[in-house]
C-alpha positions as MATLAB code, in Angstrom:
seq = 'XXXXXXXXXXXXXXXXXXXXXXXXXXXXXXXXXXXXXXXXXXXXXXXXXXXXXXXXXXXXXXXXXXXXXXXXXXXXXXXXXXXXXXXXXXXXXXXXXXXXXXXXXXXXXXXXXXXXXXXXXXXXXXXXXXXXXXXXXXXXXXXXXXXXXXXXXXXXXXXXXXXXXXXXXXXXXXXXXXXXXXXXXXXX';
ca = [
     -21.650   -4.664  -15.830;
     -21.094   -1.458  -18.011;
     -17.916   -0.343  -19.147;
     -17.667    2.412  -16.795;
     -18.157    0.173  -13.779;
     -15.620   -2.395  -15.204;
     -12.957    0.318  -15.702;
     -13.501    1.489  -12.032;
     -12.981   -1.996  -10.765;
      -9.912   -2.070  -12.650;
      -8.732    1.361  -11.306;
      -9.446    0.251   -7.701;
      -7.383   -3.118   -8.372;
      -4.551   -1.213   -9.912;
      -4.779    1.181   -6.785;
      -4.606   -1.766   -4.467;
      -1.481   -3.348   -6.612;
       0.297    0.261   -6.251;
      -0.317    0.423   -2.554;
       1.303   -3.108   -2.146;
       4.470   -2.066   -4.221;
       4.650    1.074   -2.289;
       4.615   -0.710    0.930;
       7.308   -3.248   -0.354;
       9.863   -0.330   -1.070;
      12.837   -0.451    1.236;
      13.115    2.782    3.568;
      15.896    5.298    2.701;
      18.101    6.479    5.297;
      17.877   10.289    5.406;
      20.289   12.732    7.111;
      19.129   15.495    9.527;
      18.828   18.261    7.110;
      18.686   21.896    8.161;
      16.219   24.367    6.547;
      15.082   27.759    7.423;
      11.707   28.422    8.860;
       9.399   30.699    6.714;
       9.173   34.267    8.107;
      12.008   34.570   10.471;
      14.577   32.357    8.663;
      15.510   30.451   11.913;
      17.348   27.093   11.457;
      14.952   24.092   11.762;
      16.095   20.550   11.190;
      14.280   17.616    9.627;
      13.856   15.957   13.171;
      12.230   18.977   14.430;
       9.672   18.997   11.841;
       8.424   15.618   13.284;
       7.361   17.496   16.482;
       6.265   14.700   18.897;
       5.266   12.496   15.798;
       6.753    9.352   14.450;
       5.725   10.112   10.790;
       6.088   13.183    8.601;
       4.813   14.371    5.242;
       6.838   16.965    3.335;
       5.195   18.471    0.269;
       7.691   19.525   -2.195;
       6.299   22.866   -3.683;
       7.793   24.842   -6.456;
       7.077   28.009   -4.763;
       4.998   30.968   -5.165;
       5.469   31.241   -8.820;
       3.480   27.827   -9.563;
      -0.129   28.050   -9.842;
      -0.400   24.430   -9.840;
       1.514   23.919   -6.625;
      -0.632   26.521   -4.974;
      -3.719   24.607   -5.957;
      -2.405   21.538   -4.197;
      -1.263   23.551   -1.137;
      -4.516   25.221   -0.824;
      -6.517   21.813   -1.042;
      -4.015   20.289    1.575;
      -5.097   23.525    3.894;
      -8.529   22.283    4.212;
      -7.180   18.725    4.897;
      -4.491   19.821    7.265;
      -6.206   19.318   10.523;
      -7.362   15.607    9.357;
      -3.813   15.044    8.346;
      -2.183   16.388   11.362;
      -4.237   14.190   13.557;
      -2.085   11.140   11.955;
       1.247   12.682   11.263;
       3.262   15.940   11.097;
       2.913   17.871    7.751;
       5.152   20.444    6.288;
       5.464   22.223    2.883;
       8.967   22.940    1.605;
       9.688   25.734   -0.946;
      12.633   27.303   -2.663;
      11.467   30.553   -1.877;
      13.300   32.729    0.741;
      11.789   32.784    4.298;
      10.320   36.292    3.882;
       8.581   35.587    0.695;
       7.474   32.065    1.684;
       5.841   33.474    4.896;
       4.115   36.423    3.048;
       2.740   33.972    0.433;
       1.612   31.272    2.927;
      -0.102   33.901    4.901;
      -1.935   35.378    1.992;
      -3.147   31.770    1.171;
      -3.970   31.267    4.612;
      -1.977   28.089    4.997;
      -2.300   26.572    8.417;
       0.714   24.044    7.996;
       4.537   24.945    8.597;
       6.673   26.054    5.682;
      10.183   25.669    5.431;
      12.663   26.993    3.015;
      14.971   24.530    1.210;
      17.134   27.078   -0.760;
      20.859   26.485   -0.301;
      20.464   22.915    0.710;
      20.844   19.618   -1.374;
      17.554   18.374    0.167;
      15.283   18.805   -3.176;
      18.124   17.050   -5.257;
      18.831   14.374   -2.733;
      14.991   13.437   -2.497;
      14.645   13.295   -6.430;
      12.792   16.580   -6.592;
      15.074   18.627   -8.680;
      15.418   18.701  -12.546;
      18.792   17.974  -14.272;
      18.640   21.745  -14.920;
      18.479   22.368  -11.047;
      14.679   23.258  -11.136;
      12.488   22.269   -8.368;
       9.877   19.540   -8.935;
       6.665   18.996   -7.148;
       5.867   16.024   -5.060;
       5.517   14.339   -1.564;
       7.875   12.569    0.724;
       6.751   10.599    3.629;
       9.473   10.064    6.438;
       9.322    7.883    9.590;
      11.575    8.314   12.812;
      12.180    5.383   15.000;
      12.793    5.068   18.856;
      16.318    5.790   18.302;
      15.718    9.000   16.138;
      16.778    7.553   12.975;
      14.951    9.095   10.153;
      13.986    7.207    6.783;
      11.946    8.212    3.794;
       9.346    5.398    3.279;
       7.494    6.578    0.472;
       7.420    9.388   -2.075;
       5.244   10.425   -5.092;
       5.923   12.614   -7.923;
       2.470   12.187   -9.422;
       1.487   15.705   -8.899;
      -0.031   17.164  -11.923;
      -3.402   17.251  -13.831;
      -5.384   14.129  -12.975;
      -3.284   13.291   -9.924;
      -4.925   11.453   -6.966;
      -3.848   14.243   -4.322;
      -6.340   16.955   -5.593;
      -9.969   16.502   -5.789;
     -10.429   19.208   -8.400;
      -9.177   16.842  -11.226;
     -11.935   13.845  -10.787;
     -14.563   16.586  -10.219;
     -13.718   18.186  -13.356;
     -13.620   14.723  -15.225;
     -17.324   14.479  -14.232;
     -18.313   17.617  -16.337;
     -19.634   17.195  -19.780;
     -16.303   18.429  -21.403;
     -13.885   17.535  -18.480;
     -11.392   20.028  -17.902;
     -11.803   21.720  -21.072;
      -8.429   23.496  -21.028;
      -9.063   24.757  -17.442;
      -5.916   25.470  -15.545;
      -5.676   26.794  -11.926;
      -4.865   30.552  -11.307;
      -3.609   32.430   -8.211;
      -6.968   34.426   -8.147;
     -10.376   34.003   -9.806;
     -12.768   36.731  -10.856;
];
């Protein structure tokens, strides 16, 4: 077996161990936060974001100023219909409702977008820096038959090389890898 094959097997084994560790995490009770819907700014609660589903992903996005967060959201847009077959999927942003709606429309994002400005949601979920800045990540929530909401998993592993965007492993296959490439809002 060559070195690459061995490393890939080790990475797969590490991924299996990570899945098991994530599955062993205790669920965290979460209150029914209130957000603002992108566009109209109407109040929408965390429980409403589930729709008729028991599970929900929320992508913690840094807003229209972040090209990296835009790259991830653009990628999730292509996967949205597949993901929505299994669970509800929502993006949250610190942007105001009008800005969030205009940006989501310009990117053709098919998923719901909510605004978390003025709430403690980002901080409470661990996606706010010590200086109050928004951090990217993903939270997975579950709602039981009684309506109790818990966060069952989370990941702050959004960054170059993360497992949530296929751009990075594809770049790794090139002779010079990423070679300093960074995402942009528009390409010529």
